[in-house]
C-alpha positions as CSV (number, residue, x, y, z in Angstrom):
1,M,4.1,-54.1,-10.3
2,T,0.6,-54.8,-11.6
3,K,-0.9,-53.1,-14.5
4,S,-3.7,-51.5,-12.5
5,A,-1.2,-49.9,-10.0
6,A,0.8,-48.3,-12.9
7,L,-2.4,-46.7,-14.3
8,R,-3.6,-45.3,-11.0
9,R,-4.0,-41.5,-10.9
10,P,-3.9,-39.4,-7.7
11,L,-7.2,-38.1,-6.4
12,P,-7.7,-34.4,-7.1
13,T,-8.4,-33.8,-3.4
14,S,-5.2,-35.5,-2.3
15,P,-3.3,-33.3,0.2
16,F,0.0,-34.6,-1.1
17,K,-0.6,-33.2,-4.5
18,A,-1.5,-29.7,-3.3
19,R,1.0,-26.9,-4.1
20,I,1.8,-24.6,-1.2
21,E,2.4,-21.0,-2.1
22,A,4.9,-19.0,-0.1
23,P,3.4,-15.9,1.5
24,R,3.9,-12.8,-0.5
25,K,6.4,-10.2,0.9
26,Y,5.3,-6.6,1.2
27,F,7.6,-3.7,1.9
28,A,6.9,-0.1,2.8
29,V,9.0,3.0,2.6
30,G,11.3,3.2,5.7
31,D,11.4,-0.6,6.2
32,R,14.8,-1.9,7.2
33,V,15.8,-4.9,5.0
34,T,18.6,-7.3,4.5
35,H,19.6,-8.7,1.1
36,D,21.7,-11.8,0.5
37,R,23.9,-10.0,-2.0
38,Y,23.9,-6.4,-1.0
39,G,23.5,-6.5,2.8
40,L,21.6,-4.2,5.1
41,G,19.5,-1.4,3.7
42,T,16.4,0.8,3.9
43,A,13.5,0.8,1.5
44,I,13.2,4.3,0.0
45,G,10.6,3.6,-2.7
46,V,7.9,1.1,-3.5
47,E,6.4,0.5,-7.0
48,D,3.1,-1.1,-6.2
49,D,3.8,-4.9,-6.0
50,V,6.4,-4.8,-8.8
51,A,9.7,-3.5,-7.2
52,V,11.3,-1.9,-4.2
53,L,14.0,0.7,-4.4
54,V,16.5,0.1,-1.5
55,D,19.4,2.3,-0.3
56,F,22.3,0.1,0.8
57,G,24.5,2.9,1.8
58,S,27.1,2.9,-0.9
59,R,24.5,2.1,-3.7
60,Q,20.8,2.1,-4.5
61,E,19.3,-1.0,-6.1
62,R,15.8,-1.7,-7.6
63,I,14.8,-5.2,-6.4
64,T,12.0,-6.8,-8.3
65,Q,9.5,-9.5,-7.3
66,P,9.5,-12.2,-6.0
67,Y,12.0,-10.8,-3.4
68,T,13.5,-14.3,-2.7
69,A,16.8,-12.9,-1.4
70,M,15.4,-9.9,0.6
71,F,13.9,-10.0,4.1
72,K,12.3,-7.4,6.3
73,L,14.0,-6.9,9.7
């Protein structure tokens, strides 16, 4: 490897360097959801974009952002 190749920096406009953000998830009261740990449930409360209160039948859980394990059905 040559010395000039080792010092090469990527261009700031390079598409390979760009970070792709996942789309944000939004939930409303009454939405049916599934959670990887708790199963099927219904959203019974929403705290702005901070947390969602979900009724899973046998228990109620407050799920906070980024909602990686919860999906809207």
